[in-house]
C-alpha positions in Angstrom: -6.6 -18.3 -33.6 -9.0 -16.9 -31.0 -10.2 -13.3 -31.7 -10.9 -11.4 -28.5 -13.7 -8.9 -28.1 -11.3 -6.2 -26.9 -9.5 -6.5 -30.2 -12.7 -5.9 -32.1 -13.3 -2.8 -29.9 -9.7 -1.7 -30.6 -10.4 -1.9 -34.3 -12.6 1.2 -34.0 -9.5 3.2 -33.2 -7.5 1.9 -36.1 -7.3 5.3 -37.7 -5.9 7.0 -34.7 -3.0 4.5 -34.5 -2.3 4.8 -38.2 -2.0 8.6 -37.8 0.9 8.0 -35.5 2.5 5.8 -38.2 1.9 2.6 -36.3 1.3 -0.6 -38.3 -2.1 -1.4 -36.8 -2.5 -4.9 -38.3 0.9 -6.0 -37.1 0.3 -4.5 -33.6 -3.1 -6.2 -33.5 -1.6 -9.6 -34.3 1.1 -9.1 -31.6 -1.5 -8.2 -29.0 -3.6 -11.2 -30.0 -0.7 -13.6 -29.4 0.1 -11.9 -26.0 -3.5 -12.3 -24.8 -3.5 -16.0 -25.7 -0.3 -16.4 -23.8 -1.8 -14.6 -20.8 -4.7 -17.1 -20.7 -2.1 -19.8 -20.0 -0.4 -18.0 -17.1 -1.6 -18.3 -13.5 -1.4 -14.8 -11.9 0.6 -14.1 -8.8 -2.6 -13.0 -7.0 -3.7 -16.6 -6.9 -0.5 -17.5 -4.9 0.9 -19.8 -7.5 -1.6 -22.6 -6.9 -0.5 -26.0 -7.9 -1.3 -27.0 -11.4 -0.6 -30.6 -11.2 -3.3 -32.7 -12.8 -5.4 -29.6 -13.4 -3.2 -27.6 -15.7 -5.7 -27.0 -18.5 -8.6 -26.3 -16.2 -6.5 -23.7 -14.3 -5.3 -22.1 -17.5 -8.9 -21.5 -18.6 -10.2 -20.3 -15.3 -7.3 -18.3 -13.9 -8.6 -14.9 -15.1 -12.0 -15.8 -13.7 -10.6 -16.6 -10.3 -8.6 -13.3 -10.3 -11.8 -11.4 -11.1 -13.6 -13.1 -8.1 -10.7 -12.1 -5.8 -10.9 -8.5 -7.0 -14.7 -8.4 -6.6 -14.4 -9.5 -3.0 -11.8 -6.8 -2.4 -14.1 -4.2 -4.0 -16.6 -4.8 -1.2 -14.2 -2.9 1.1 -14.8 0.2 -0.9 -18.6 0.1 -0.8 -19.0 1.8 2.7 -16.9 4.7 1.5 -19.2 5.2 -1.5 -22.1 5.9 0.9 -20.3 8.7 2.7 -21.6 12.1 1.5 -20.2 14.4 4.2 -16.8 14.8 2.7 -15.9 13.3 -0.7 -12.2 14.2 -0.3 -12.2 11.8 2.6 -14.2 8.9 1.2 -13.0 8.9 -2.4 -9.4 9.3 -1.4 -9.6 6.1 0.5 -11.3 4.4 -2.5 -8.6 5.5 -4.9 -5.9 4.5 -2.4 -7.2 1.0 -2.4 -7.5 1.0 -6.2 -4.0 2.3 -6.7 -2.5 -0.1 -4.2 -4.1 -3.2 -5.9 -3.3 -2.1 -9.4 0.3 -1.1 -8.6 1.1 -4.3 -6.7 -0.6 -6.4 -9.4 1.3 -4.6 -12.2 4.6 -5.1 -10.5 4.0 -8.7 -9.5 2.6 -9.9 -12.8 3.7 -7.5 -15.5 7.3 -6.4 -14.6 8.4 -9.3 -16.8 6.2 -7.9 -19.6 7.5 -4.3 -19.4 11.1 -5.7 -19.2 10.6 -8.4 -21.8 13.4 -8.8 -24.3 11.8 -11.6 -26.3 9.7 -9.1 -28.4 12.7 -7.3 -29.6 14.8 -10.5 -30.1 12.1 -12.4 -32.0 10.5 -9.6 -33.9 13.6 -7.5 -34.6 14.5 -9.8 -37.5 11.2 -9.0 -39.1 10.1 -5.8 -40.9 8.4 -4.4 -37.9 9.1 -0.9 -36.5 10.1 -0.6 -32.8 7.3 1.9 -32.1 4.7 -0.8 -33.2 6.2 -3.4 -30.8 6.3 -0.8 -28.0 2.7 0.3 -28.6 1.6 -3.4 -28.6 3.3 -3.8 -25.3 1.6 -0.8 -23.7 -1.9 -1.7 -25.2 -1.4 -5.3 -23.9 -0.7 -4.0 -20.3 -3.6 -1.5 -20.5 -6.0 -4.3 -21.5 -4.9 -6.4 -18.6 -5.1 -3.5 -16.1 -8.5 -2.3 -17.4 -10.0 -5.8 -17.1 -8.8 -6.0 -13.5 -10.1 -2.5 -12.8 -13.5 -3.4 -14.0 -13.6 -6.3 -11.5 -12.2 -4.1 -8.7 -14.4 -1.1 -9.3 -17.5 -2.4 -11.1 -19.7 -2.9 -8.1 -18.7 0.5 -6.4 -19.3 2.2 -9.8 -22.8 0.8 -10.1 -23.6 1.6 -6.5 -22.3 5.2 -6.9 -24.7 5.7 -9.9 -27.8 4.9 -7.6 -26.4 6.7 -4.5 -24.9 9.9 -6.0 -26.3 10.2 -9.6 -25.0 10.3 -13.1 -22.5 13.1 -12.7 -20.7 11.4 -9.8 -20.7 8.1 -11.8 -19.1 9.8 -14.9 -16.4 11.5 -12.8 -15.7 8.3 -11.0 -15.4 6.4 -14.2 -13.1 9.0 -15.9 -10.8 9.2 -12.8 -10.5 5.4 -12.7 -9.3 5.5 -16.3 -6.8 8.3 -15.4 -5.7 6.2 -12.4 -5.0 3.2 -14.6 -3.0 5.3 -17.0 -1.1 6.9 -14.2 -0.2 3.6 -12.6 1.0 2.1 -15.8 3.1 5.2 -16.8 4.6 5.6 -13.3 5.8 2.0 -13.4 7.2 2.3 -16.9 8.9 5.6 -16.2 10.3 4.2 -13.0 11.9 1.3 -14.8 13.1 3.7 -17.5 14.9 5.8 -14.9 16.6 2.6 -13.5 17.6 1.4 -16.9 19.2 4.7 -17.6 21.8 4.3 -14.9 22.2 0.6 -14.2 22.6 -2.6 -16.2 22.6 -6.4 -16.0 22.3 -8.2 -12.6 22.5 -5.0 -10.6 19.5 -3.7 -12.5 17.5 -6.8 -11.7 18.3 -6.5 -8.0 17.4 -2.8 -8.0 14.0 -3.7 -9.5 13.5 -6.1 -6.6 14.4 -3.3 -4.1 12.1 -0.9 -5.9 9.2 -3.4 -5.3 10.1 -3.5 -1.6 10.3 0.3 -1.4 6.9 0.5 -3.2 5.3 -1.9 -0.7 6.7 0.1 2.2 5.6 3.4 0.7 2.1 2.3 0.0 1.7 0.9 3.5 3.0 4.1 5.1 0.9 6.1 2.7 -2.3 4.5 4.2 -1.2 5.8 7.6 -0.7 9.3 6.2 -4.0 9.2 4.4 -5.9 8.4 7.5 -4.2 11.3 9.3 -5.1 13.9 6.7 -8.6 14.1 8.2 -9.9 14.7 11.7 -13.0 12.7 12.5 -14.9 13.9 15.5 -18.4 12.4 16.1 -18.4 11.2 12.5 -17.9 14.8 11.3 -15.0 14.8 8.8 -12.8 17.9 8.6 -10.0 18.5 6.2 -7.0 20.7 7.0 -5.1 21.6 3.7 -1.3 21.4 3.8 1.2 21.9 0.9 2.7 18.4 1.3 -0.7 16.8 0.5 0.0 17.5 -3.2 2.3 14.5 -3.0 -0.5 12.2 -1.8 -1.7 10.9 -5.1 -5.1 9.5 -4.0 -6.0 13.0 -2.7 -5.8 14.3 -6.3 -8.8 12.1 -7.3 -10.7 12.4 -4.0 -10.3 16.2 -3.8 -11.7 16.5 -7.4 -15.1 15.2 -6.2 -15.2 17.8 -3.5 -14.6 20.5 -6.1 -17.0 19.3 -8.8 -19.9 17.7 -6.8 -19.9 19.9 -3.7 -18.8 23.1 -5.4 -15.9 23.7 -2.9 -13.6 26.0 -4.9 -10.8 25.9 -2.3 -7.5 26.4 -4.2 -6.2 23.1 -2.9 -9.1 21.2 -4.5 -8.5 23.1 -7.8 -4.9 22.0 -7.8 -5.9 18.5 -7.0 -8.2 18.4 -10.0 -5.5 19.8 -12.3 -3.0 17.2 -11.0 -5.5 14.3 -11.5 -6.1 15.3 -15.1 -2.7 16.7 -16.2 -0.2 14.3 -14.6 -1.5 11.1 -16.3 -1.7 12.8 -19.7 1.8 14.3 -19.3 3.2 11.0 -18.2 1.8 9.3 -21.3 3.3 12.0 -23.5 6.7 11.7 -21.7 6.7 7.9 -22.1 5.8 8.0 -25.8 8.7 10.5 -26.3 11.1 8.3 -24.3 9.9 5.0 -25.7 12.8 4.5 -28.1 15.3 5.1 -25.2 13.4 2.6 -23.1 13.6 -0.1 -25.7 17.3 0.6 -26.3 18.2 0.4 -22.6 16.3 -2.9 -22.3 19.3 -4.5 -23.9 21.2 -3.8 -20.7 19.3 -6.6 -19.1 21.4 -9.1 -21.1 24.6 -7.7 -19.6 25.5 -9.6 -16.4 27.7 -8.0 -13.8 30.8 -9.6 -12.5 30.7 -11.3 -9.1 33.2 -9.8 -6.7 35.5 -12.0 -4.6 35.3 -9.8 -1.5 31.8 -10.9 -0.7 32.8 -14.5 -1.2 35.6 -14.2 1.3 33.4 -12.5 3.9 30.8 -15.4 3.5 33.6 -17.9 4.1 34.7 -16.2 7.3 31.1 -15.9 8.5 30.5 -19.6 7.8 33.6 -20.6 9.8 32.4 -18.6 12.8 28.8 -19.8 13.0 29.0 -23.3 11.5 30.5 -26.3 13.3 30.8 -28.9 10.6 32.0 -29.0 7.0 28.6 -29.8 5.7 27.0 -26.9 7.6 29.6 -24.5 6.1 29.0 -25.8 2.6 25.3 -25.3 2.8 25.7 -22.0 4.5 27.7 -20.7 1.5 25.3 -22.5 -0.9 22.2 -20.9 0.6 23.9 -17.5 0.6 24.7 -17.8 -3.1 21.1 -19.0 -3.9 19.3 -16.3 -2.1 21.6 -13.7 -3.7 21.0 -15.0 -7.3 17.6 -16.7 -7.1 15.4 -13.9 -8.5 12.1 -15.7 -7.9 13.0 -16.2 -4.3 13.6 -12.5 -3.9 10.3 -11.6 -5.6 8.4 -13.7 -3.1 10.3 -13.0 0.1 11.7 -9.5 -0.1 8.4 -7.7 0.0 7.6 -9.4 3.3 11.0 -8.3 4.6 10.3 -4.8 3.6 6.9 -4.8 5.4 8.5 -6.4 8.5 10.7 -3.3 8.8 7.8 -0.9 9.2 5.1 -3.0 10.9 6.6 -2.6 14.5 6.6 1.2 14.1 3.1 1.4 12.6 1.6 -0.6 15.5 3.7 1.2 18.1 2.9 4.7 17.0 -0.7 4.0 15.9 -2.0 4.7 19.4 -3.1 8.2 20.3 -0.3 8.6 23.0 2.5 11.1 23.3 6.1 10.2 22.4 7.2 10.5 26.1 4.6 8.0 27.2 5.6 5.6 24.4 9.3 6.0 25.4 8.6 5.2 29.1 6.2 2.3 28.3 6.6 -1.2 27.0 5.9 -0.6 23.3 9.3 -2.2 22.5 7.3 -5.5 22.5 6.1 -4.5 19.1 9.5 -5.5 17.6 8.1 -9.0 17.5 6.2 -7.9 14.4 9.5 -7.9 12.5 9.4 -11.7 12.9 6.3 -11.9 10.7 8.5 -12.5 7.7 10.0 -15.7 9.2 7.3 -18.1 8.1 7.5 -16.8 4.5 11.3 -17.2 4.5 11.2 -20.7 5.9 8.4 -21.8 3.7 10.0 -20.5 0.5 13.5 -21.8 1.0 12.6 -25.2 -0.3 11.5 -23.8 -3.7 13.7 -22.9 -6.6 13.5 -22.1 -10.3 16.6 -24.3 -10.7 15.0 -27.3 -8.8 16.3 -29.8 -11.4 19.8 -29.4 -9.9 18.5 -31.1 -6.7 19.8 -34.4 -8.1 23.1 -33.5 -6.4 21.5 -34.3 -3.0 21.2 -38.0 -4.2 24.8 -38.4 -5.1 26.5 -36.7 -2.1 27.4 -38.9 0.8 25.4 -36.9 3.4 23.9 -39.0 6.1 22.8 -36.3 8.6 20.3 -33.9 6.9 20.3 -31.9 10.1 23.6 -30.2 9.0 22.0 -29.3 5.7 19.1 -27.5 7.4 21.2 -25.9 10.1 23.6 -24.5 7.5 20.7 -23.3 5.4 18.8 -21.6 8.2 21.9 -20.0 9.7 22.5 -18.4 6.3 18.9 -17.2 6.1 19.0 -15.7 9.6 22.3 -13.9 9.2 21.7 -12.7 5.6 18.0 -11.8 5.8 16.8 -11.6 9.4 19.7 -10.2 11.4 20.2 -7.0 9.2 16.5 -6.1 9.8 16.6 -7.0 13.5 19.8 -5.1 14.1 18.5 -2.0 12.3 15.2 -2.1 14.2 17.1 -2.8 17.5 19.2 0.3 17.0 16.1 2.4 16.4 14.3 0.9 19.4 17.3 1.6 21.7 17.3 5.2 20.4 13.6 5.4 21.4 13.5 3.4 24.6 17.1 3.5 25.8 19.6 0.8 26.7 17.2 -0.6 29.3 15.6 -2.7 26.6 18.9 -4.4 25.5 18.1 -7.6 27.5 14.7 -7.6 25.9 16.2 -7.5 22.4 18.4 -10.5 23.3 15.2 -12.3 24.4 13.4 -11.4 21.3 16.2 -12.8 19.2 16.2 -16.0 21.1 12.5 -16.3 20.7 12.9 -15.8 16.9 15.4 -18.6 16.9 12.8 -20.9 18.4 10.2 -19.5 16.1 12.4 -20.5 13.1 12.5 -24.1 14.3 8.7 -24.1 14.8 8.1 -22.8 11.3 10.4 -25.5 9.9 8.5 -28.2 11.8 5.1 -26.9 10.7 5.7 -26.7 7.0 6.2 -29.5 4.5 9.7 -30.9 4.7 12.0 -30.7 1.6 15.7 -30.1 1.0 16.6 -26.5 0.2 15.8 -25.3 -3.3 14.7 -28.7 -4.4 11.0 -28.1 -5.4 9.6 -26.0 -8.3 7.5 -22.9 -7.4 4.6 -24.3 -9.4 4.0 -26.9 -6.7 3.5 -24.4 -3.9 0.2 -25.1 -2.3 -2.3 -22.8 -0.5 -2.6 -25.3 2.4 0.9 -24.1 3.6 -0.4 -20.5 3.6 -3.2 -21.6 5.9 -0.7 -23.0 8.4 0.7 -19.5 8.8 -2.3 -18.4 10.9 -1.6 -20.7 13.9 2.1 -20.0 13.5 1.6 -16.3 13.8 -0.7 -16.8 16.8 2.3 -18.6 18.4 4.5 -15.6 17.8 1.9 -13.5 19.6 2.0 -16.0 22.5 5.8 -15.7 22.7 5.5 -11.9 22.8 2.8 -12.1 25.5 5.0 -14.2 27.7 7.8 -11.8 27.2 5.5 -8.9 28.1 4.3 -10.6 31.3 8.0 -11.4 32.2 8.7 -7.7 32.3 6.5 -7.4 35.4 8.5 -10.0 37.3 11.8 -9.1 39.0 14.6 -10.6 36.9 11.8 -12.2 34.8 13.4 -11.2 31.5 16.8 -12.6 32.6 15.2 -15.9 33.7 13.3 -16.1 30.4 16.6 -15.5 28.5 18.2 -18.4 30.3 15.3 -20.7 29.6 15.1 -19.8 25.9 18.9 -20.2 25.5 18.6 -23.8 26.8 15.5 -24.5 24.6 17.2 -23.0 21.5 20.3 -25.1 22.1 18.3 -28.3 22.3 15.9 -27.6 19.4 18.7 -26.5 17.0 20.7 -29.6 17.8 17.9 -32.2 17.3 14.9 -30.6 15.5 16.5 -30.6 12.1 17.2 -34.3 11.9 14.7 -35.6 9.4 14.6 -39.1 8.0 14.3 -39.3 4.3 
């Protein structure tokens, strides 16, 4: 069995583990097996590249490719390393990037590790203590995160040594380690809190929603971070506020301002204390709650009951929007799949979350007053909520349960158009309409009822955009292909598709300058949508 270098390094701390009554040799063996299994898994950051005919080669090189991706991302941080005017500004941005990448990677690739029941189920029958298994799990995740952190921060660290000196380098390195520990512990404690109050399928859904909320929070956090500082003629000024204590990257950035520049502002002192104490306290808290965490993991095996009320509502909705029996059947089938297909949620829901906030970010990102925004045409920014459509349309053909697609071959369905129409009507009503209605209400509150015709036009354009996305991507029956066959070439197609969305929005914008232009555009799009939805989904197999 392969012996990893990191395990040889871990051997030097054997005595520390044994002082905490942890069976080090057993823990080491568990970690060794986990690392071997990791080398056979293609990480999410590589977008699930196809492994057909190259499986062994991909397995060997997946970690290397991830490192290359992170090295390229690290280049974004280099300009901030050279900024000496205000370390609180430059290093806060650096740590914001580091935390974003580590948190998203941890959730995307290692939620399944934190919430894995196989360790307990397989090892529980052996004479192994629970704390040994739990510590092996934490060490395993730390090894993974630290290896990615080296790729992400290695170049900026080296550059900081030559630009700012040894003291800056040491502080940077220590705070990176603290950041890693904080990210791991925050994720673990977050799941522990969820496990405390929920169980079974509901818990798994909540974890998906937490991932969406995290994506939204991190994206909004970038906007707040940029507004913490006033930049006038490249002179950066910082105005302390009490709420900045909740902006975690500021803890680490402000520490540099205190230690390197000798700025003993009380805010910087508190930032330093938070940067050091919170990660350490979170580790102590997790170690204390570790038995509770492992005990509550068993709730993942309890599946909740499916209520009949939602099923009746879906039936009524299908009868309203679908015109044939086959359409209604696949409307209900798709509704059940997107509700229960966890892999689909993991890949689609984050983009849905971001589509909620992007229109507002782009609308309010301009330095204009609220009154000028309200009287202007910023409502066109609602087109950004359609950015999730390509992802939804592309992913609907993939499924973890793809082997059940044999049912398509034995059913007497001649017109595949009804299959696709029922499927996409379900996707639109269940995923797209709730977001669009929510944003429409907010936009009406901002711009007034005058934009109601514009919202109708946006929705009609989204219906056409759905058809365009379907025609652009590879054709396959819904949920009939394994996720492992997803190819990057389809991701490249998204670029021209998104440009088309911009063109539709531009035409809409120009139509607002023409008398009755929006109403004429609505009539034209209604006719186009009717024709395309009637004929575009007829595919010959």
